[in-house]
C-alpha positions as CSV (number, residue, x, y, z in Angstrom):
1,M,4.3,17.8,-5.7
2,P,1.7,20.5,-7.6
3,I,0.1,22.8,-5.3
4,V,-3.3,24.6,-5.9
5,V,-4.2,28.2,-4.2
6,L,-7.7,28.0,-3.0
7,Q,-9.7,31.0,-4.7
8,G,-12.9,32.0,-2.2
9,H,-15.0,32.0,-5.6
10,E,-13.7,28.8,-7.3
11,T,-15.6,25.7,-7.2
12,I,-14.4,22.3,-6.1
13,D,-14.5,21.0,-9.9
14,E,-12.3,24.4,-11.0
15,I,-9.6,23.0,-8.0
16,V,-9.8,19.7,-9.1
17,K,-9.2,20.4,-12.7
18,Q,-6.4,22.7,-11.9
19,F,-4.5,20.1,-10.0
20,K,-5.1,17.4,-12.6
21,R,-3.3,20.2,-15.2
22,K,-0.2,20.9,-12.7
23,C,0.3,17.2,-11.9
24,E,0.5,16.4,-15.9
25,R,2.6,19.4,-16.5
26,S,5.0,18.3,-13.9
27,G,5.3,14.6,-15.4
28,L,3.8,13.2,-12.3
29,F,1.3,10.9,-13.9
30,S,4.4,9.3,-16.5
31,E,6.4,8.9,-13.4
32,I,3.9,6.9,-11.9
33,K,3.3,4.8,-14.9
34,K,7.0,4.1,-15.1
35,R,7.0,2.5,-11.8
36,K,4.0,1.2,-11.5
37,H,5.6,-2.2,-13.2
38,F,9.6,-3.1,-12.6
39,V,11.5,-3.7,-16.4
40,K,14.8,-5.3,-16.4
41,P,18.0,-3.0,-17.2
42,S,18.4,-5.2,-20.5
43,E,14.9,-4.7,-21.8
44,V,15.0,-1.1,-21.3
45,R,18.5,-1.0,-23.0
46,R,16.7,-3.4,-26.2
47,K,13.5,-1.1,-26.3
48,E,16.0,2.0,-26.2
49,K,17.9,0.4,-29.6
50,L,14.5,-0.7,-31.2
51,E,13.5,2.9,-30.4
52,A,16.7,4.5,-32.0
53,R,16.7,2.4,-35.2
54,K,12.9,3.5,-35.8
55,K,14.1,6.9,-35.9
56,I,17.2,6.7,-37.9
57,L,14.9,4.8,-40.2
58,K,12.0,7.3,-40.7
59,K,14.6,10.2,-40.9
60,L,16.1,7.9,-43.8
61,R,12.9,7.6,-45.3
62,K,12.5,11.1,-45.5
63,E,15.9,12.0,-47.1
64,R,15.4,9.6,-49.7
65,Q,12.0,11.1,-50.4
66,R,13.4,14.2,-50.6
67,M,16.6,13.6,-52.9
68,K,13.9,11.8,-55.3
69,Y,12.1,15.4,-55.9
70,Y,15.5,16.5,-56.6
71,N,16.4,14.2,-59.1
């Protein structure tokens, strides 16, 4: 859990901003979003496969584009 140390000269708004920033950097908000709904393991695997396929296809497109300039 992120901790914010209070200084005497800071306003409450500044303290809240610091807390939000620390929460974002620690990944707390993304973890909350993940745990909001249950996702079946098969759906997780399917999504990971699709993302991997997209990544590979994107890499291939970039390579082909680079090769086009050399030929």
